[in-house]
N, CA, C and O atoms as CSV, one atom per row, in Angstrom:
chain,resi,resn,atom,element,x,y,z
A,1,MET,N,N,118.305,130.425,93.049
A,1,MET,CA,C,117.114,129.870,92.593
A,1,MET,C,C,115.960,130.375,93.128
A,1,MET,O,O,116.050,130.789,94.284
A,2,ALA,N,N,114.722,130.457,92.490
A,2,ALA,CA,C,113.444,130.897,92.977
A,2,ALA,C,C,112.860,129.955,93.757
A,2,ALA,O,O,113.255,128.800,93.603
A,3,ASP,N,N,111.944,130.188,94.623
A,3,ASP,CA,C,111.196,129.414,95.634
A,3,ASP,C,C,110.006,128.788,94.686
A,3,ASP,O,O,108.995,129.430,94.398
A,4,ILE,N,N,110.260,127.477,94.251
A,4,ILE,CA,C,109.266,126.873,93.380
A,4,ILE,C,C,108.082,125.957,94.362
A,4,ILE,O,O,108.428,125.106,95.181
A,5,LYS,N,N,106.965,126.253,94.143
A,5,LYS,CA,C,106.081,125.510,94.941
A,5,LYS,C,C,105.592,124.247,94.070
A,5,LYS,O,O,105.693,124.262,92.843
A,6,TYR,N,N,105.111,123.264,94.703
A,6,TYR,CA,C,104.754,121.966,94.082
A,6,TYR,C,C,103.849,121.960,92.779
A,6,TYR,O,O,103.939,121.206,91.810
A,7,TYR,N,N,103.015,122.923,92.990
A,7,TYR,CA,C,102.082,123.297,91.906
A,7,TYR,C,C,102.546,124.086,90.879
A,7,TYR,O,O,101.699,124.412,90.047
A,8,ASP,N,N,103.782,124.515,90.706
A,8,ASP,CA,C,104.459,125.219,89.617
A,8,ASP,C,C,105.410,124.351,89.042
A,8,ASP,O,O,105.943,124.691,87.985
A,9,VAL,N,N,105.742,123.137,89.653
A,9,VAL,CA,C,106.649,122.177,88.971
A,9,VAL,C,C,106.204,121.671,87.691
A,9,VAL,O,O,106.854,121.863,86.664
A,10,LEU,N,N,105.075,121.008,87.725
A,10,LEU,CA,C,104.577,120.276,86.330
A,10,LEU,C,C,103.855,121.425,85.630
A,10,LEU,O,O,102.886,122.036,86.080
A,11,LEU,N,N,104.518,121.647,84.370
A,11,LEU,CA,C,103.815,122.552,83.512
A,11,LEU,C,C,102.699,122.031,82.564
A,11,LEU,O,O,101.654,122.675,82.467
A,12,LYS,N,N,102.875,120.967,81.916
A,12,LYS,CA,C,101.870,120.194,81.191
A,12,LYS,C,C,102.255,118.685,80.936
A,12,LYS,O,O,103.409,118.279,81.075
A,13,PRO,N,N,101.237,117.913,80.566
A,13,PRO,CA,C,101.538,116.475,80.119
A,13,PRO,C,C,102.127,116.596,78.718
A,13,PRO,O,O,101.930,117.574,77.997
A,14,VAL,N,N,102.883,115.508,78.372
A,14,VAL,CA,C,103.430,115.396,76.897
A,14,VAL,C,C,102.616,114.407,76.307
A,14,VAL,O,O,102.678,113.302,76.846
A,15,ILE,N,N,101.822,114.534,75.275
A,15,ILE,CA,C,101.053,113.641,74.598
A,15,ILE,C,C,101.507,113.414,73.243
A,15,ILE,O,O,101.232,114.202,72.338
A,16,THR,N,N,102.202,112.353,73.070
A,16,THR,CA,C,102.733,112.075,71.846
A,16,THR,C,C,102.599,110.453,71.736
A,16,THR,O,O,102.137,109.841,72.699
A,17,GLU,N,N,102.939,109.873,70.748
A,17,GLU,CA,C,102.752,108.484,70.601
A,17,GLU,C,C,103.629,107.724,71.508
A,17,GLU,O,O,103.191,106.830,72.232
A,18,LYS,N,N,104.893,108.084,71.469
A,18,LYS,CA,C,105.934,107.444,72.182
A,18,LYS,C,C,105.441,107.454,73.753
A,18,LYS,O,O,105.381,106.445,74.454
A,19,SER,N,N,105.115,108.723,74.151
A,19,SER,CA,C,104.517,108.808,75.707
A,19,SER,C,C,103.418,108.018,75.909
A,19,SER,O,O,103.264,107.544,77.034
A,20,MET,N,N,102.503,107.743,74.916
A,20,MET,CA,C,101.200,106.934,75.072
A,20,MET,C,C,101.777,105.618,75.320
A,20,MET,O,O,101.343,105.007,76.297
A,21,ASN,N,N,102.719,105.054,74.574
A,21,ASN,CA,C,103.340,103.722,74.491
A,21,ASN,C,C,103.807,103.534,75.913
A,21,ASN,O,O,103.409,102.557,76.548
A,22,LEU,N,N,104.575,104.357,76.413
A,22,LEU,CA,C,105.152,104.461,77.889
A,22,LEU,C,C,104.185,103.977,78.900
A,22,LEU,O,O,104.424,103.112,79.742
A,23,MET,N,N,103.009,104.650,78.731
A,23,MET,CA,C,102.017,104.592,79.800
A,23,MET,C,C,101.615,103.093,80.017
A,23,MET,O,O,101.059,102.826,81.083
A,24,ALA,N,N,101.842,102.067,79.096
A,24,ALA,CA,C,101.666,100.671,79.378
A,24,ALA,C,C,102.514,100.163,80.413
A,24,ALA,O,O,102.178,99.214,81.121
A,25,GLU,N,N,103.725,100.833,80.534
A,25,GLU,CA,C,104.676,100.490,81.360
A,25,GLU,C,C,104.825,101.234,82.810
A,25,GLU,O,O,105.762,101.098,83.597
A,26,ARG,N,N,103.602,102.099,82.972
A,26,ARG,CA,C,103.419,102.891,84.160
A,26,ARG,C,C,104.434,103.996,84.159
A,26,ARG,O,O,104.918,104.371,85.227
A,27,LYS,N,N,104.772,104.523,83.040
A,27,LYS,CA,C,105.653,105.719,82.936
A,27,LYS,C,C,104.758,106.941,82.231
A,27,LYS,O,O,103.966,106.740,81.311
A,28,TYR,N,N,104.996,108.093,82.760
A,28,TYR,CA,C,104.119,109.353,82.459
A,28,TYR,C,C,105.122,110.298,82.056
A,28,TYR,O,O,106.234,110.186,82.572
A,29,THR,N,N,104.906,111.244,81.187
A,29,THR,CA,C,105.967,112.188,80.649
A,29,THR,C,C,105.173,113.538,80.854
A,29,THR,O,O,104.022,113.736,80.465
A,30,PHE,N,N,105.993,114.450,81.541
A,30,PHE,CA,C,105.546,115.762,81.776
A,30,PHE,C,C,106.560,116.769,81.345
A,30,PHE,O,O,107.765,116.527,81.412
A,31,LEU,N,N,106.009,118.056,80.840
A,31,LEU,CA,C,107.018,119.262,80.750
A,31,LEU,C,C,107.151,119.778,82.246
A,31,LEU,O,O,106.153,119.904,82.957
A,32,VAL,N,N,108.293,120.040,82.639
A,32,VAL,CA,C,108.457,120.576,84.003
A,32,VAL,C,C,109.352,121.933,83.877
A,32,VAL,O,O,109.971,122.290,82.874
A,33,HIS,N,N,109.270,122.633,85.180
A,33,HIS,CA,C,109.880,123.951,85.328
A,33,HIS,C,C,111.354,123.603,85.050
A,33,HIS,O,O,111.766,122.470,85.297
A,34,PRO,N,N,112.170,124.576,84.532
A,34,PRO,CA,C,113.496,124.178,84.124
A,34,PRO,C,C,114.329,124.134,85.302
A,34,PRO,O,O,115.301,123.379,85.267
A,35,ASP,N,N,114.082,124.906,86.473
A,35,ASP,CA,C,114.784,124.802,87.715
A,35,ASP,C,C,114.405,123.640,88.557
A,35,ASP,O,O,115.069,123.531,89.588
A,36,ALA,N,N,113.432,122.694,88.338
A,36,ALA,CA,C,112.895,121.636,89.089
A,36,ALA,C,C,113.941,120.596,89.114
A,36,ALA,O,O,114.525,120.264,88.082
A,37,ASN,N,N,114.230,120.000,90.425
A,37,ASN,CA,C,115.154,118.892,90.443
A,37,ASN,C,C,114.210,117.539,90.585
A,37,ASN,O,O,112.991,117.664,90.703
A,38,LYS,N,N,114.848,116.231,90.567
A,38,LYS,CA,C,114.077,115.101,90.774
A,38,LYS,C,C,113.193,114.925,91.884
A,38,LYS,O,O,112.076,114.428,91.744
A,39,THR,N,N,113.724,115.379,93.169
A,39,THR,CA,C,112.919,115.362,94.380
A,39,THR,C,C,111.663,116.216,94.236
A,39,THR,O,O,110.542,115.857,94.597
A,40,MET,N,N,112.022,117.588,93.572
A,40,MET,CA,C,110.685,118.366,93.546
A,40,MET,C,C,109.591,117.597,92.601
A,40,MET,O,O,108.403,117.557,92.923
A,41,ILE,N,N,110.064,117.026,91.480
A,41,ILE,CA,C,109.129,116.524,90.645
A,41,ILE,C,C,108.298,115.239,91.287
A,41,ILE,O,O,107.111,115.053,91.020
A,42,LYS,N,N,109.006,114.440,92.099
A,42,LYS,CA,C,108.465,113.562,92.729
A,42,LYS,C,C,107.390,114.051,93.777
A,42,LYS,O,O,106.252,113.589,93.844
A,43,GLU,N,N,107.840,114.933,94.493
A,43,GLU,CA,C,106.773,115.287,95.585
A,43,GLU,C,C,105.666,116.044,94.814
A,43,GLU,O,O,104.586,115.905,95.388
A,44,ALA,N,N,105.589,116.806,93.690
A,44,ALA,CA,C,104.754,117.431,92.988
A,44,ALA,C,C,103.744,116.344,92.485
A,44,ALA,O,O,102.562,116.547,92.764
A,45,VAL,N,N,104.036,115.318,91.842
A,45,VAL,CA,C,103.300,114.195,91.288
A,45,VAL,C,C,102.585,113.596,92.562
A,45,VAL,O,O,101.356,113.539,92.517
A,46,GLU,N,N,103.206,113.164,93.644
A,46,GLU,CA,C,102.444,112.560,94.671
A,46,GLU,C,C,101.532,113.459,95.445
A,46,GLU,O,O,100.622,112.935,96.088
A,47,LYS,N,N,101.677,114.712,95.451
A,47,LYS,CA,C,100.658,115.654,96.019
A,47,LYS,C,C,99.482,116.077,95.059
A,47,LYS,O,O,98.360,116.295,95.516
A,48,LEU,N,N,99.784,116.193,93.645
A,48,LEU,CA,C,98.753,116.571,92.807
A,48,LEU,C,C,97.821,115.449,92.563
A,48,LEU,O,O,96.603,115.629,92.532
A,49,PHE,N,N,98.346,114.354,92.397
A,49,PHE,CA,C,97.628,112.949,91.888
A,49,PHE,C,C,97.475,112.097,93.116
A,49,PHE,O,O,98.460,111.555,93.619
A,50,ASP,N,N,96.307,111.969,93.594
A,50,ASP,CA,C,95.956,111.295,94.864
A,50,ASP,C,C,96.233,109.532,94.319
A,50,ASP,O,O,95.827,108.993,93.290
A,51,GLY,N,N,97.007,108.993,95.362
A,51,GLY,CA,C,97.292,107.615,95.353
A,51,GLY,C,C,98.447,107.270,94.420
A,51,GLY,O,O,98.683,106.083,94.196
A,52,ALA,N,N,99.157,108.201,93.878
A,52,ALA,CA,C,100.291,108.055,92.955
A,52,ALA,C,C,101.551,107.955,94.044
A,52,ALA,O,O,101.845,108.790,94.900
A,53,LYS,N,N,102.111,106.872,93.799
A,53,LYS,CA,C,103.461,106.671,94.338
A,53,LYS,C,C,104.713,106.586,93.276
A,53,LYS,O,O,104.756,105.704,92.417
A,54,VAL,N,N,105.605,107.473,93.406
A,54,VAL,CA,C,106.730,107.585,92.380
A,54,VAL,C,C,107.816,106.534,92.897
A,54,VAL,O,O,108.220,106.443,94.056
A,55,ALA,N,N,108.248,105.678,91.689
A,55,ALA,CA,C,109.284,104.885,92.029
A,55,ALA,C,C,110.588,105.652,91.584
A,55,ALA,O,O,111.598,105.743,92.282
A,56,LYS,N,N,110.436,106.175,90.368
A,56,LYS,CA,C,111.790,106.834,89.825
A,56,LYS,C,C,111.273,108.016,88.907
A,56,LYS,O,O,110.178,108.073,88.348
A,57,VAL,N,N,112.292,108.942,88.872
A,57,VAL,CA,C,112.080,110.179,87.941
A,57,VAL,C,C,113.378,110.238,87.055
A,57,VAL,O,O,114.511,110.198,87.535
A,58,ASN,N,N,113.097,110.338,85.702
A,58,ASN,CA,C,114.308,110.546,84.824
A,58,ASN,C,C,113.883,112.025,84.314
A,58,ASN,O,O,112.726,112.403,84.130
A,59,THR,N,N,115.041,112.765,84.130
A,59,THR,CA,C,114.738,114.040,83.526
A,59,THR,C,C,115.803,114.332,82.440
A,59,THR,O,O,116.948,113.888,82.514
A,60,LEU,N,N,115.321,115.162,81.357
A,60,LEU,CA,C,116.095,115.464,80.322
A,60,LEU,C,C,115.945,116.965,79.895
A,60,LEU,O,O,114.810,117.440,79.861
A,61,ASN,N,N,116.965,117.691,79.586
A,61,ASN,CA,C,116.987,118.980,79.147
A,61,ASN,C,C,116.815,118.856,77.616
A,61,ASN,O,O,117.602,118.140,76.997
A,62,VAL,N,N,115.834,119.511,76.976
A,62,VAL,CA,C,115.645,119.560,75.473
A,62,VAL,C,C,116.159,120.991,75.141
A,62,VAL,O,O,115.541,121.929,75.646
A,63,PRO,N,N,117.207,121.246,74.358
A,63,PRO,CA,C,117.729,122.343,73.887
A,63,PRO,C,C,116.657,123.016,72.795
A,63,PRO,O,O,115.949,122.244,72.149
A,64,GLY,N,N,116.553,124.311,72.614
A,64,GLY,CA,C,115.673,124.918,71.557
A,64,GLY,C,C,116.473,124.565,70.296
A,64,GLY,O,O,117.651,124.252,70.126
A,65,LYS,N,N,115.302,124.741,69.370
A,65,LYS,CA,C,115.770,124.362,67.857
A,65,LYS,C,C,116.074,125.583,67.026
A,65,LYS,O,O,115.379,126.565,67.284
A,66,LYS,N,N,116.889,125.695,66.173
A,66,LYS,CA,C,117.269,126.791,65.263
A,66,LYS,C,C,116.047,127.011,64.523
A,66,LYS,O,O,115.451,126.053,64.032
A,67,ARG,N,N,115.596,128.284,64.396
A,67,ARG,CA,C,114.510,128.666,63.451
A,67,ARG,C,C,114.835,129.937,62.802
A,67,ARG,O,O,115.382,130.852,63.417
A,68,ARG,N,N,114.498,130.009,61.537
A,68,ARG,CA,C,114.799,131.312,60.717
A,68,ARG,C,C,113.506,131.890,60.313
A,68,ARG,O,O,112.454,131.251,60.275
A,69,ARG,N,N,113.649,133.202,59.998
A,69,ARG,CA,C,112.438,134.093,59.768
A,69,ARG,C,C,113.379,134.906,58.809
A,69,ARG,O,O,114.165,135.701,59.324
A,70,GLY,N,N,113.346,134.748,57.376
A,70,GLY,CA,C,114.058,135.488,56.399
A,70,GLY,C,C,115.458,135.383,56.910
A,70,GLY,O,O,115.936,134.305,57.262
A,71,TYR,N,N,116.232,136.726,56.954
A,71,TYR,CA,C,117.646,136.790,57.377
A,71,TYR,C,C,117.727,136.437,58.809
A,71,TYR,O,O,118.707,135.751,59.099
A,72,ILE,N,N,116.949,136.736,59.741
A,72,ILE,CA,C,117.184,136.602,61.168
A,72,ILE,C,C,117.235,135.094,61.614
A,72,ILE,O,O,116.365,134.326,61.205
A,73,VAL,N,N,118.048,134.741,62.287
A,73,VAL,CA,C,118.161,133.326,62.852
A,73,VAL,C,C,117.927,133.473,64.365
A,73,VAL,O,O,118.450,134.370,65.027
A,74,GLY,N,N,117.114,132.541,64.866
A,74,GLY,CA,C,117.073,132.521,66.302
A,74,GLY,C,C,116.701,131.152,66.934
A,74,GLY,O,O,116.572,130.223,66.137
A,75,ARG,N,N,116.546,130.943,68.006
A,75,ARG,CA,C,116.204,129.686,68.695
A,75,ARG,C,C,114.760,129.590,69.401
A,75,ARG,O,O,114.186,130.607,69.790
A,76,THR,N,N,114.307,128.526,69.516
A,76,THR,CA,C,113.074,128.410,70.231
A,76,THR,C,C,113.596,128.015,71.682
A,76,THR,O,O,114.711,127.542,71.905
A,77,ALA,N,N,112.591,128.289,72.657
A,77,ALA,CA,C,112.984,128.079,73.934
A,77,ALA,C,C,113.281,126.731,74.588
A,77,ALA,O,O,112.487,125.823,74.341
A,78,ALA,N,N,114.233,126.499,75.322
A,78,ALA,CA,C,114.773,125.239,75.687
A,78,ALA,C,C,113.695,124.821,76.799
A,78,ALA,O,O,113.142,125.638,77.536
A,79,THR,N,N,113.464,123.368,76.820
A,79,THR,CA,C,112.502,122.982,77.790
A,79,THR,C,C,113.145,121.867,78.576
A,79,THR,O,O,114.275,121.460,78.308
A,80,LYS,N,N,112.386,121.369,79.574
A,80,LYS,CA,C,112.833,120.372,80.398
A,80,LYS,C,C,111.811,119.287,80.490
A,80,LYS,O,O,110.666,119.689,80.695
A,81,LYS,N,N,111.988,117.942,80.377
A,81,LYS,CA,C,111.162,117.078,80.422
A,81,LYS,C,C,111.371,115.963,81.657
A,81,LYS,O,O,112.494,115.729,82.106
A,82,ALA,N,N,110.370,115.416,82.070
A,82,ALA,CA,C,110.391,114.468,83.099
A,82,ALA,C,C,109.707,113.098,82.832
A,82,ALA,O,O,108.523,113.094,82.493
A,83,ILE,N,N,110.306,112.087,82.952
A,83,ILE,CA,C,109.526,110.678,82.778
A,83,ILE,C,C,109.368,110.138,84.318
A,83,ILE,O,O,110.298,109.921,85.094
A,84,VAL,N,N,108.152,109.993,84.542
A,84,VAL,CA,C,107.864,109.616,86.176
A,84,VAL,C,C,107.217,108.224,85.950
A,84,VAL,O,O,106.198,107.980,85.305
A,85,THR,N,N,108.039,107.347,86.628
A,85,THR,CA,C,107.716,105.736,86.732
A,85,THR,C,C,106.866,105.633,88.146
A,85,THR,O,O,107.324,106.091,89.193
A,86,LEU,N,N,105.858,105.123,88.082
A,86,LEU,CA,C,104.936,104.772,89.254
A,86,LEU,C,C,105.377,103.308,89.795
A,86,LEU,O,O,105.985,102.497,89.097
A,87,THR,N,N,105.023,103.108,91.003
A,87,THR,CA,C,105.317,101.687,91.554
A,87,THR,C,C,104.084,101.009,91.403
A,87,THR,O,O,103.019,101.606,91.246
A,88,GLU,N,N,104.220,99.551,91.455
A,88,GLU,CA,C,103.203,98.665,91.228
A,88,GLU,C,C,101.885,98.764,91.952
A,88,GLU,O,O,100.807,98.618,91.377
A,89,ASP,N,N,102.026,99.034,93.322
A,89,ASP,CA,C,101.018,99.239,93.926
A,89,ASP,C,C,100.359,100.660,93.920
A,89,ASP,O,O,99.518,100.968,94.765
A,90,SER,N,N,100.761,101.488,92.966
A,90,SER,CA,C,100.230,102.960,92.933
A,90,SER,C,C,98.898,102.887,92.082
A,90,SER,O,O,98.614,101.962,91.322
A,91,LYS,N,N,98.179,103.932,92.312
A,91,LYS,CA,C,97.125,104.006,91.345
A,91,LYS,C,C,97.645,104.713,89.954
A,91,LYS,O,O,98.721,105.307,89.877
A,92,ASP,N,N,96.802,104.574,88.966
A,92,ASP,CA,C,97.223,105.323,87.937
A,92,ASP,C,C,96.864,106.721,87.747
A,92,ASP,O,O,95.893,107.112,88.395
A,93,ILE,N,N,97.584,107.732,86.821
A,93,ILE,CA,C,96.948,108.996,86.948
A,93,ILE,C,C,95.816,109.094,86.106
A,93,ILE,O,O,95.834,108.629,84.967
A,94,GLU,N,N,94.797,109.690,86.606
A,94,GLU,CA,C,93.515,109.804,86.125
A,94,GLU,C,C,93.463,110.672,84.787
A,94,GLU,O,O,92.735,110.496,83.810
A,95,PHE,N,N,94.353,111.578,84.985
A,95,PHE,CA,C,94.433,112.789,83.759
A,95,PHE,C,C,94.628,112.029,82.477
A,95,PHE,O,O,94.013,112.504,81.522
A,96,PHE,N,N,95.313,111.004,82.254
A,96,PHE,CA,C,95.661,110.261,81.130
A,96,PHE,C,C,94.610,109.437,80.713
A,96,PHE,O,O,94.658,109.020,79.556
A,97,GLU,N,N,93.581,109.090,81.497
A,97,GLU,CA,C,92.643,108.025,81.280
A,97,GLU,C,C,91.812,108.331,80.009
A,97,GLU,O,O,91.272,109.433,79.913
A,98,GLY,N,N,91.689,107.438,79.066
A,98,GLY,CA,C,90.771,107.749,77.827
A,98,GLY,C,C,91.484,108.360,76.715
A,98,GLY,O,O,90.862,108.746,75.725
A,99,MET,N,N,92.875,108.486,76.819
A,99,MET,CA,C,93.643,108.976,75.662
A,99,MET,C,C,94.223,107.986,74.924
A,99,MET,O,O,94.892,108.268,73.930
């Protein structure tokens, strides 16, 4: 496994209707590096966002979808998502404010 730094773990936030509804429960969704584990994700969130304390991390691997272009059949890239739950005394992540 490659040496992954904490700033390489979180790729981008997931902005969907479902993820916006989860923010009311202090749960934030991110696309993460495919080789990152739960402890790496927890460390990355706590270092990148000041005042954030992670209570729990849930991860899920999303397989690529089948796509066709004429006769050729291929797949899109597989991704990994993480749903990060913050503690009650933690600050909110300011990145998502105003969305």
